[in-house]
SEROMAR-493502 format. One record per residue (C-alpha): x, y, z; residue in one letter. Coordinates in steps of 0.2 Angstrom, whole numbers, plus 5000, padded with zeros to 4 digits. Layout:
BEGIN
XYZA
...
END
This chain:
BEGIN
505148555070X
504548715077X
504548865066X
505549015072X
504949175065X
506349275073X
507449205060X
506449275046X
507549425044X
509049315040X
508149265024X
508249435017X
509049605021X
507449705022X
507349715041X
509049795043X
508849925030X
508950105036X
509450275030X
510350415039X
509350565046X
509950735049X
509750775068X
509350955065X
507750915057X
507050835073X
506450925088X
507450885104X
506450805118X
506750935131X
505451005144X
504651175142X
505651275155X
504951445153X
503351495162X
503251665152X
501951655138X
502951785128X
504551675128X
503651515123X
502651595109X
504251675102X
505151505103X
503651435093X
503851575080X
505651545078X
505551355076X
504151365063X
504951505054X
503551625058X
502551525045X
500951605039X
499851455042X
500351445060X
498951545068X
499251615086X
497851695094X
498151785111X
496751825123X
496251845141X
495451715152X
494451765167X
493451915174X
494052085177X
494752045194X
495651885190X
496351875173X
497651755164X
498551795148X
498351645136X
498551595118X
498051455107X
499051395092X
498451285078X
498951255060X
497651325047X
496951195035X
497151045046X
495951095060X
494151105061X
493851295062X
492051275068X
492651175083X
493951305088X
492751445086X
491151375094X
491851245107X
493551315111X
493651505110X
491851535116X
492151425131X
493851495136X
493251675134X
491851635146X
492851545159X
492751635176X
494251615188X
494351625207X
495851655217X
496151465219X
495951435200X
497551515194X
498551355189X
498451255173X
497751095182X
496351195189X
495951275172X
496051105164X
494751045176X
493651195172X
493851165153X
493550985154X
491951005163X
491351135150X
492051075133X
491050925132X
490950905113X
492850905112X
493550725110X
495150735120X
496250845131X
498050805135X
499350895145X
501050925137X
502750955146X
503950925131X
504351025116X
504350875104X
502550825111X
501951005108X
502551015090X
501950835086X
500250875093X
500151045084X
500650965067X
499350835069X
497950955069X
497750985088X
497551155096X
498851205109X
498351305124X
499751405133X
499451505148X
500551635156X
501351575172X
501351395167X
502651285159X
501351155153X
500351155138X
498651085134X
498250995118X
496451005112X
495850875099X
495250985084X
495850885069X
494950915053X
495251005037X
494750965019X
495050775014X
494550684998X
492850604999X
492650424998X
492450364980X
492650214969X
494450144968X
495350194952X
496350034950X
495449894959X
493749904950X
492449774951X
490749724943X
489949664959X
490349724977X
490749874986X
491050044977X
492050114992X
493950144990X
495250205003X
495650385004X
497150485010X
496550495028X
497150365039X
495650385051X
494350365037X
495250215031X
495250135048X
493350165050X
492950085033X
493749925039X
492949935056X
491249945048X
491549785039X
492249685054X
491349735070X
492349635082X
493349685097X
494749565092X
495149675077X
496649765084X
497549915078X
499249975084X
499950135078X
501750205076X
502550355068X
503950335055X
504950465046X
506150585055X
505550735046X
503750685040X
503150595056X
501950495046X
500750395055X
500650205052X
499350085057X
499549895059X
497849805059X
497549625062X
496249505071X
496849445087X
496649255088X
496749225069X
498349315064X
499949225069X
500749315084X
502549285078X
502149365061X
501349515069X
502849535080X
504049515065X
503049645056X
503149775070X
505049735072X
505349775054X
504349935054X
505249995070X
506949965061X
506550085047X
507550245049X
507050365035X
506850545034X
505250545024X
503750415022X
502650495009X
501850335002X
501550155007X
502850104993X
504250175005X
503650045018X
503449905005X
505249925000X
505949925018X
505049775025X
505049645011X
506149485014X
507049504997X
507349664987X
508149594972X
506749504964X
505449554951X
504049474960X
503049574973X
502949494991X
501849624998X
500049644991X
499449834989X
497649864988X
496450014989X
494849914993X
494149905011X
493249735007X
494949665001X
495749715017X
494349645027X
494349475018X
496249455020X
496149505039X
494849365041X
496149245033X
497449285046X
498349425036X
499049585043X
498549755035X
499849905036X
498950075033X
499950225029X
499250405032X
499250505016X
498950365003X
497450254998X
498550104995X
498649985010X
499849835011X
499349655015X
500649535022X
501049395020X
500749385002X
500949224992X
500949214973X
499249144970X
498449284980X
498849404967X
497549324956X
496249314970X
495049454970X
493649484983X
492349484969X
492649294968X
491649274983X
490149364976X
489949254961X
489449074959X
490748944962X
490948884944X
491049054937X
492349114950X
493448954947X
493348984928X
493849174930X
495349134942X
495949004930X
495749134916X
496849264925X
498249134928X
498149094909X
498249284905X
499749304916X
500649164907X
500249224890X
500849404895X
502449334900X
502849194887X
501849254872X
503149344861X
504549224866X
503449074861X
503249144844X
505049194842X
505649014847X
504348924836X
504649034820X
506549044822X
507048864828X
505548744828X
504548774812X
504148584812X
503048614827X
501948734817X
500548664805X
501148674787X
499848794780X
500248914795X
502148894791X
501848944773X
500849094778X
502149154791X
503649124779X
502749234766X
502549374779X
504349354786X
505049374768X
504349544767X
505149604783X
506949654784X
507149604803X
507149444812X
505649394823X
506649444839X
506949614832X
505149634827X
504549584844X
505749694853X
505249844842X
503349814845X
503549784863X
504549944866X
503250044856X
501849974865X
502650014882X
502950194876X
501150204872X
500550134888X
501650254898X
501050394888X
499250344890X
499450334909X
500350504911X
499250604899X
497550684905X
496150564907X
495150654894X
496350614880X
497550474887X
496450324882X
496150404865X
497950434861X
498450254867X
497150164857X
497350274841X
499250274843X
499250084844X
498150064829X
498950194818X
500750134822X
500349954821X
499449974804X
500850084797X
502249964803X
501349824794X
501149924778X
502949984778X
503549814780X
504449834796X
503449694806X
502349554800X
500449544803X
500649394814X
501949484826X
500649624828X
499349504833X
500549414846X
501049584854X
499249644855X
498649484863X
500149494875X
499749674879X
497949644882X
498349494894X
499549604903X
498149744906X
496949614911X
498049544926X
497049604942X
498549674952X
499749794943X
501249744953X
501249564947X
500849624929X
502449724929X
503449574934X
502749484919X
503249634908X
505049634914X
505249444913X
504549444895X
506049524888X
507249404897X
506249254889X
506249344872X
508149344873X
508249164878X
507049104865X
508049204851X
509649124857X
509248944861X
507448924855X
506248824866X
507748744876X
508248914882X
506548974885X
506148814896X
507848834905X
507349014909X
505648964915X
506448834927X
507648964934X
506149084937X
505148954946X
506548904956X
506849084961X
504949094966X
505048944976X
506549024986X
505549184990X
504749215007X
503449335013X
503749365031X
504349185033X
502949115023X
503449015007X
502949124992X
502348974982X
501248904997X
500248794997X
501048714981X
502848724986X
502948654999X
501348554995X
500148565010X
498248545013X
497448705020X
495748685027X
494348815022X
495548925012X
495149004996X
496949014990X
496748864978X
495048914972X
493549004978X
492548884989X
490648874988X
489748975001X
489148815011X
490948755013X
491548925021X
490748905038X
492448915046X
493749055045X
495149005033X
496848995042X
498148995029X
499349105039X
498749035056X
500248975067X
499848785065X
499948805046X
501548905047X
502348765058X
501748635045X
502548735032X
504148745042X
504148555045X
504048525026X
505248655022X
506548585033X
506748745044X
END
């Protein structure tokens, strides 16, 4: 059965999400009617509120006999001042006009011939085009007697230098991380995949912010139907502001009411390059170092690019360890609660005696102890993240040690509970992707309630419901638990385990069109 990606949106409500916008915040698409320089400049001043960072410099073009009044407008801080001073103003002030060169078209030809270092020149006839170019760092040239404007590419300004990523750290591999500049981020991916089939499509989202969005994929590897679905969902977004990629993530995911992430965020260029080579799609948002990878399956959140740099046996062992840590972070406290409350016969006798002696000295049940310790640790974790880096780690570590030791000595919690909660917290922190680690932290409390109510039976029933929910999820039409549910064979893919280098002579095609059709056939869609 052929898989129809156009029905993906029916699996969730993400593609139809929208938010209202205020029409007065947008610039109407009307032509520049007036040919008087004074009138056009006054309209720009009124529209921008005569802002101090909107620089307007009026001057005269031409010699003493033939002169034209002109002005350049740019936004201070987002332009390259050196380019404006040396390659724009200097050339314009030295342009000599004849009687036949009094129109903008003639002047554009003269400027084009002389401003060689400038990247691009564009003629603008609409007010919305003018303001859009102005706020993207271009310099606008207005000439008296013409109702057209000239946009000169002078984008620049201060941006954060390329540095090591703060979240996706690695022992071996690249130390480069994405920055807030979309142009810089695109170039870092281009340097890793030097292929003309690496395509980039741009669009602007946000009625007020006008945020640039880039959709990057490799033509011939990425599934065309998924690419079209991604662009369709992005075009349906109607928000006033797009300040971070999290805005986009919430609007394009297949299902919103789920604790599991279906879009993979990353700030590593090598991770984006590796996923592009597997047929994935990267969504880049200007103003944030976090890029989005789609589609994203569950096993992908435990796969890091560093696995390809180590030996095969080490990479397999480390990936299995990450999965085990995720399981421990999710079921650790609930397993202890169920075993000590309902199923003491499953615990060795000597250990039961030790646990009973500890529980007798505490006034609370195992569930209350676990809940108390988990809440305290979450508070310490949040405090450590929000506090300054110089003291944040020290406060979280010292706070955990002091509070844990004091709680045991005061008889509020048992020593075994402190060990269980500490092991759970360490496992949660060791999970490679933060978004999937947060999912385990949320589900941990649900499993604790089930274990405290029905023991292992309630815990297993809750786990079955969680797994069933995960199997029902889709990420742009791709089953979330693929390739395990539905079970399928994926050639040359590292989704199961990192392959040895001699087995990776072909590009993996997990998300290639034949694979998605195979998934659809087994899924019955």
